[in-house]
C-alpha positions as semicolon CSV with decimal commas, in nm:
position;residue;x (nm);y (nm);z (nm)
1;M;3,039;-4,059;2,154
2;K;2,913;-3,751;1,967
3;A;2,550;-3,860;2,014
4;V;2,572;-3,842;2,401
5;S;2,821;-3,554;2,427
6;D;2,593;-3,315;2,214
7;K;2,334;-3,222;2,465
8;T;2,108;-3,041;2,219
9;T;2,079;-3,343;1,992
10;L;2,031;-3,574;2,287
11;C;1,771;-3,364;2,458
12;R;1,576;-3,306;2,137
13;L;1,575;-3,689;2,072
14;A;1,451;-3,753;2,422
15;E;1,172;-3,502;2,370
16;R;1,070;-3,666;2,032
17;L;1,066;-4,002;2,207
18;Q;0,859;-3,848;2,493
19;V;1,134;-3,915;2,753
20;P;1,098;-3,653;3,023
21;V;1,371;-3,389;3,023
22;P;1,401;-3,073;3,233
23;Q;1,253;-2,754;3,081
24;T;1,523;-2,648;2,832
25;Q;1,606;-2,340;2,629
26;Y;1,825;-2,401;2,324
27;L;2,054;-2,116;2,225
28;A;2,286;-2,114;1,927
29;G;2,496;-1,841;2,097
30;A;2,497;-1,555;2,354
31;S;2,304;-1,340;2,109
32;D;2,001;-1,570;2,147
33;L;1,976;-1,501;2,520
34;P;1,757;-1,189;2,513
35;A;1,483;-1,377;2,317
36;V;1,462;-1,661;2,575
37;I;1,556;-1,509;2,912
38;G;1,193;-1,400;2,971
39;K;1,080;-1,762;2,933
40;I;1,269;-1,861;3,242
41;A;1,025;-1,857;3,530
42;R;1,214;-2,023;3,807
43;Y;1,564;-1,988;3,935
44;P;1,829;-2,119;4,002
45;V;1,895;-2,261;3,659
46;V;2,176;-2,484;3,522
47;V;2,364;-2,332;3,228
48;K;2,537;-2,595;3,011
49;P;2,720;-2,568;2,677
50;A;2,564;-2,786;2,401
51;L;2,884;-2,988;2,380
52;S;3,046;-3,145;2,695
53;T;3,375;-3,176;2,506
54;I;3,529;-2,953;2,247
55;P;3,811;-3,064;2,005
56;E;4,138;-2,890;2,110
57;G;4,448;-2,974;1,919
58;D;4,517;-3,348;1,945
59;G;4,272;-3,393;2,236
60;F;3,949;-3,259;2,382
61;L;3,871;-2,982;2,625
62;S;3,605;-3,056;2,887
63;V;3,369;-2,768;2,951
64;G;3,193;-2,707;3,273
65;V;2,847;-2,644;3,406
66;M;2,739;-2,304;3,559
67;Y;2,447;-2,208;3,780
68;A;2,249;-1,878;3,773
69;A;2,060;-1,784;4,078
70;S;1,882;-1,491;3,913
71;Q;1,821;-1,332;3,571
72;D;2,100;-1,087;3,640
73;E;2,355;-1,375;3,672
């Protein structure tokens, strides 16, 4: 389950295996954004957390996807 719910690991594996993936910027946290925002040439973009589920107490919290129509968003 972890292998497919961790998008960073999954996308990097796909890249190594030469499986096409959308252009992806990997961030460890919000502080990484200024270093990569200039690399984004086309909008809108899909903004996803690295993990699709996060452990929460006895279960898991599902996290959503957001869209940015411009650099300001």
